N, C-alpha and C positions, 0 to 999 in steps of 0.2 A: 328211176328208171323202171319203164313197165316193157317186159316179154310178152311180146304174144304170139303164135302161130299161122292167127288169121288176120287177116284185113279187118273185119269188121268193127262198128264201133262198140268200143265198150258200154253199154246200156244198160245194162243188169250185171251186178256181178255175186248175183246169190250162188250160181256154180260153179267159182270160180278157188282154185286153193290160190290163197297170198302170201308169199314169203316176208317179215316183215319183222323190224324189232317191235317187241312189246315192248308193256311198261316195264318188265321184269328181264327179258329175254330174248333168244331170235325164237318166232313161234309161227306155226302155221297157222293161218285163220282159213276159214271156211262156215257155207252155212249148210253147208253138205257133208253130214258123219262119217256118210259109206266113203264118201274121197279120201277123206282122213284114217280112216280102219284102212282102208287098202295101201295106202303110202308107209303105213307106221309098223303093218301088216299087224294089225290089235284087233283081241276078241272083241265082239261086237258085243259081248256082255260088259265092257271095260266103259264107264261112259266118259268123255269129255266135257274137259271143263266150259262154261258157255260166259264167254266177256261181253258184258254190256254196256252199252254205249254211256248213260246215266243210271242214277239212282230212278228215276221217274219210270223208263223205260223198266226197267226190272221189275218197281211196283208194281207195273199192269199186267207180266208176265207170271210173277211169281209173288207169293207171300212170305211176306219176310216178320218174324215176332216181333211184338212191339217193343218188349223191352231190347231188340237187340238194333235196332233201326237204328241208333244215332251210329253205333261202333260200325254199320255196315258203312253206312253211307261217309263217313269220315275216316276210312279205314284206306290204307295206300298200298300197294304190292298185297292183297290179301286176297285168297280165294277162301268162300266159305261153302258149307254143305249144310242145305236144311233138306228132311227128309230125302236123303240117296239123292239131290241136285245140288251140284258141283257150281256153284257163281263167285266173279270180278266182276267190279266194275272198274275200268279202268278211264278215267276221266280226260286222256290225254289219247289222242288219238295221231298224233304226230303231224307232219303237214301235209298229209295225203287227203285227199281228197273224196278218194274211193271210199276211205276205212268212217269217212265221217258220216256217211249218206249211208251205213247199215248200222240199225240199231242194235244187235249184239250178231257176235259169230264163235264159233267152236274154237277151240285153242286148243295146240300142245306144241311142247316142244319142236325146232327143226331139228329134228336128226332120227336118224335110225332108232330100234328102240333099243334102249337100254345103251346107246351109246354115246359121244360126244357131237357136235356141232360137225358137221361136214359142208363146208355151201357146196362145194360141186354135190352132191347128195341132191340138196335141197333144189336148186337152182334145176336140176332136171325133174322133181317129181312136183313144182310150181306154176303155177299158170302164168302169174304176177309177183313181180317180186320188187320191193317197195323201199329203196334206201333215201337216206337224205346225207346230210356231210357229214355225221357220224359213221362207221362203216357199223356190219351188222355184227353185234358181238355177243357173246355168250355171258347170261349174268346169273344171278341169283334165284332160282325158284321162289315162287311166292311164298308166303308161308299159309297156311292148310286148318281152318278151326272148323268144328262141328256143333251148330248152333241150334238152342231151341228155345223156347219161353223160360228156359230158369238157369240153365247151365252153356260152358263155351267148354270145349276140349281140343288142344292143340294138337293135332295131329303130323303136321309136320311142320 
């Protein structure tokens, strides 16, 4: 299901906010952090998780400590923080051709700050809604680890 107010073709999804089921829970995805900040009423000092399409794309943009590469590559439903940057590699992008085309997206849970998932709120705020046979549902959030060359600390 794709919802758009405009009749133009969806040639570039760079500035759209997408509501989709992520590998963990329902999420709002976009490459525009300011749009997500406005929707979530979030301070600009609080960064978003960057979800990468695959490990290769991640290593082209961010240096993962050598001792942790294998752990990051094999992790499922896990977010890592390296030098203040939070990221996750989501191998499954669902059945959506839109999400397969983008190399990375900022990700946040699909809710108002501190509240539970509200479908009506999210449908108003999202430009594109991607839904498969499985309905959008709120799941557990990803595990969160801060890593460096020598150690790993669980944050969530």
